[in-house]
C-alpha positions in Angstrom: 27.4 10.2 1.6 26.8 11.2 -2.0 26.8 8.5 -4.6 26.7 7.5 -8.2 23.4 6.0 -8.0 20.2 7.9 -9.6 16.4 7.3 -9.0 14.3 8.5 -11.6 10.9 9.1 -10.4 12.5 9.6 -7.2 9.4 11.5 -5.5 6.8 8.8 -6.9 5.2 6.0 -5.3 8.1 3.5 -5.7 10.8 5.8 -6.5 10.6 8.0 -3.1 10.6 4.5 -1.0 13.6 3.4 -3.1 15.3 6.8 -2.0 14.6 5.9 1.5 15.8 2.2 1.3 19.1 3.5 0.0 19.1 6.4 2.7 18.9 3.8 5.4 21.9 2.1 4.0 23.6 5.3 4.4 23.6 6.2 0.4 22.4 9.5 -0.7 20.9 9.0 -4.4 20.5 11.6 -6.9 16.7 12.2 -7.4 15.5 12.4 -11.2 12.4 14.6 -10.8 11.3 18.0 -12.1 11.6 19.7 -8.9 14.9 18.3 -8.1 18.5 19.9 -8.7 19.5 19.1 -11.5 15.9 18.7 -12.4 14.9 15.7 -14.6 12.0 16.0 -17.1 10.8 13.1 -19.3 9.3 15.6 -21.9 12.6 17.8 -22.0 15.7 15.7 -23.3 18.0 18.7 -22.3 17.5 18.1 -18.8 18.7 14.5 -19.1 22.3 15.0 -19.6 23.2 17.0 -16.4 20.9 14.2 -14.3 22.8 11.4 -15.7 26.6 12.8 -15.4 28.9 11.1 -13.5 25.8 8.0 -12.6 26.9 4.5 -12.6 23.7 2.8 -11.5 20.1 3.9 -12.0 16.5 3.0 -10.9 14.0 4.1 -13.6 10.2 4.3 -13.3 8.2 6.0 -16.2 5.1 8.2 -15.6 2.3 7.3 -15.8 3.0 4.0 -17.2 5.6 2.1 -19.8 2.1 1.1 -21.8 1.3 4.9 -22.6 2.2 6.2 -26.0 5.8 7.8 -26.4 7.1 5.8 -23.4 9.1 3.1 -25.5 10.7 6.1 -27.7 11.6 8.0 -24.3 12.9 4.7 -22.5 15.1 4.1 -25.9 16.5 7.3 -25.7 17.3 7.4 -22.1 18.8 4.2 -22.4 21.0 5.2 -25.5 22.3 8.3 -23.5 22.9 6.4 -20.2 25.2 4.0 -22.1 26.7 6.8 -24.0 27.5 8.7 -20.5 29.1 5.6 -18.9 26.0 4.4 -16.7 27.0 0.7 -16.0 23.5 -0.8 -14.6 19.7 0.3 -14.9 16.6 -1.3 -13.0 13.9 -0.8 -14.8 10.3 -0.9 -13.0 7.8 -2.7 -15.6 4.4 -3.9 -15.5 3.3 -7.6 -15.6 1.0 -8.7 -18.5 1.7 -5.2 -20.3 2.9 -5.9 -24.0 4.1 -2.4 -24.5 6.2 -2.6 -21.2 7.9 -5.7 -22.4 9.0 -3.8 -25.3 10.8 -1.1 -23.3 12.5 -4.0 -21.3 13.7 -5.6 -24.4 15.5 -2.2 -25.1 17.1 -2.4 -21.7 17.9 -5.9 -22.0 19.7 -5.5 -25.4 21.6 -2.1 -24.4 24.8 -3.8 -23.4 24.5 -2.3 -19.8 24.0 -4.5 -17.0 20.2 -4.4 -15.9 17.3 -6.1 -13.9 13.7 -5.9 -14.6 11.4 -5.4 -11.7 7.8 -6.5 -13.2 5.2 -5.5 -10.7 1.4 -6.2 -10.4 -1.0 -3.7 -9.5 0.2 -1.7 -6.2 -1.9 -1.8 -2.9 -1.1 1.9 -2.7 -3.6 2.6 -5.6 -6.2 2.7 -2.9 -4.7 5.4 -0.9 -2.4 7.3 -3.1 -3.7 7.1 -6.5 -7.1 7.0 -8.5 -8.9 4.5 -6.3 -8.7 6.6 -3.3 -11.6 9.2 -4.1 -14.3 6.5 -4.6 -13.2 5.1 -1.1 -13.4 8.4 0.4 -17.0 9.1 -1.2 -18.0 5.8 0.3 -19.7 4.9 -3.1 -17.3 2.5 -5.1 -18.0 1.3 -8.5 -15.8 -0.6 -10.6 -15.9 -3.3 -13.8 -14.4 -6.8 -13.4 -15.3 -7.2 -9.7 -14.5 -10.8 -9.6 -11.1 -10.7 -11.6 -8.3 -12.2 -9.4 -5.2 -9.8 -9.0 -2.0 -10.4 -7.0 -1.9 -6.9 -5.5 1.6 -5.9 -4.6 2.8 -3.4 -1.8 4.8 -0.7 -2.8 7.3 -1.0 0.1 7.9 -4.3 -1.0 8.6 -3.3 -4.7 11.1 -0.7 -3.3 13.0 -3.0 -1.0 13.4 -5.4 -3.9 14.5 -2.7 -6.2 17.1 -1.3 -3.8 18.2 -4.9 -3.2 19.0 -5.5 -6.9 20.3 -2.2 -7.5 23.2 -2.7 -5.0 23.5 -6.7 -5.6 24.9 -7.5 -9.0 24.1 -11.1 -8.6 20.7 -10.2 -10.0 22.0 -8.8 -13.4 20.3 -9.9 -16.2 17.5 -11.2 -14.5 13.7 -10.4 -14.5 12.4 -10.3 -10.6 8.4 -10.4 -10.8 6.8 -8.9 -7.8 3.4 -9.8 -6.6 1.5 -10.2 -3.4 1.2 -13.5 -1.6 -2.4 -14.0 -2.6 -5.0 -13.5 -5.4 -7.7 -10.9 -4.4 -10.7 -9.5 -6.0 -11.9 -5.7 -6.0 -15.1 -7.0 -3.9 -12.6 -8.6 -1.4 -10.6 -5.4 -1.2 -13.6 -3.2 -0.6 -14.8 -5.6 2.5 -11.2 -5.5 3.9 -11.0 -1.6 3.5 -14.4 -1.4 4.9 -13.5 -3.5 8.0 -10.2 -1.8 8.7 -11.2 1.7 8.6 -14.6 1.0 10.2 -16.6 2.7 7.5 -19.5 1.4 5.4 -18.3 1.5 1.8 -21.1 0.4 -1.0 -19.8 -1.5 -4.1 -21.4 -1.3 -7.3 -20.4 -3.9 -10.1 -20.5 -1.9 -13.4 -19.2 -2.4 -17.0 -16.0 -1.0 -18.3 -17.7 1.3 -20.8 -20.0 2.9 -17.7 -16.5 3.1 -15.9 -14.8 5.0 -18.8 -17.9 7.3 -19.5 -18.1 8.1 -15.8 -14.3 9.2 -16.1 -14.8 11.3 -19.0 -17.9 13.0 -17.1 -15.5 13.8 -14.3 -13.3 15.4 -16.9 -10.3 13.2 -16.1 -7.6 14.0 -18.6 -7.7 11.7 -21.8 -4.3 10.1 -21.4 -5.5 8.9 -17.8 -8.7 7.7 -19.2 -6.7 5.8 -22.1 -4.5 4.3 -19.5 -7.1 3.0 -17.1 -9.0 1.5 -19.9 -6.0 -0.5 -21.2 -5.3 -1.6 -18.0 -8.7 -3.1 -17.5 -9.1 -4.5 -20.7 -5.6 -5.6 -21.4 -3.7 -6.2 -18.4 -6.4 -7.5 -15.8 -7.5 -10.2 -17.8 -4.0 -11.4 -19.0 -3.2 -14.8 -17.4 0.2 -13.6 -16.8 -0.9 -11.0 -14.4 -3.1 -13.7 -12.3 -0.2 -15.5 -11.0 1.1 -15.3 -7.6 5.1 -15.3 -7.9 7.4 -15.7 -4.9 10.2 -13.5 -6.1 9.8 -11.1 -3.3 10.3 -13.8 -0.6 13.4 -15.1 -2.7 15.1 -11.7 -2.8 14.2 -10.5 0.6 14.1 -13.7 2.5 10.6 -12.9 4.0 7.1 -12.9 3.0 5.3 -10.4 0.6 3.2 -8.2 2.4 -0.9 -9.1 2.3 -3.4 -6.5 1.3 -4.8 -6.8 4.9 -1.6 -6.0 6.4 -1.2 -3.0 4.1 -5.0 -2.0 5.0 -4.4 -2.3 8.6 -1.4 -0.2 8.7 -3.0 2.3 5.9 -6.1 2.9 8.2 -4.3 3.9 11.0 -3.0 6.9 9.1 -6.8 8.0 8.9 -6.4 8.7 5.1 -9.6 6.6 4.3 -11.9 8.3 7.0 -10.7 11.9 6.5 -10.1 12.4 10.2 -7.1 14.2 11.2 -4.6 11.8 13.1 -4.0 13.3 16.5 
């Protein structure tokens, strides 16, 4: 059934999973992405009006991150337009320990619309669907801050929480913090992926400067390099981001997925071994 729910970033890591969660409940949301119809492009405000037309509730993710320059202005414009067009509720995916993201949260919280903020730690899926995948495939993983404890969270858990709070108005006006059930280091992660994928992975502890230089040599886009440097230097070391929170268990009435559970499931897909699954 068609509904008045919009998922901006509906083809991304959490967005497509939120869409699946809603579809499983018999709800067919409108997907906000460049390739959707109507299309939604953060860089082209002319696309926003048609996408937001007749929408009452929406889930919003900003790519690549709310911390990047221009994100605050984009969220401000979108929130204002949504309110003008009659959107009643907005669920915003935010980042734990990100000062810039918290500025975006405040815009939504002060908009006059109903809202829920879903504030997430780093995603497990960064190791299988994002920038940590290539080093895993190469077998040579070099990362800074290898002993920092991080409550990595699964994107499927985030999406289930987001879909739940989107539909359940008892979570209006609340900030939900989503983390995994444990604090884990990069070294721990490489050991787990090595065991579950049955591969030898060599891990090297390097400085942040060496890591940034390596990305530049690989000609990774400047905005991505900036974001990674920001996340490592400001977010990983933020005490707010080094806490396990039980909001997933509170909202879903079950435990959050562990990194080991994620790794066992992901290893079965063959993504880490480059072997075609028969």
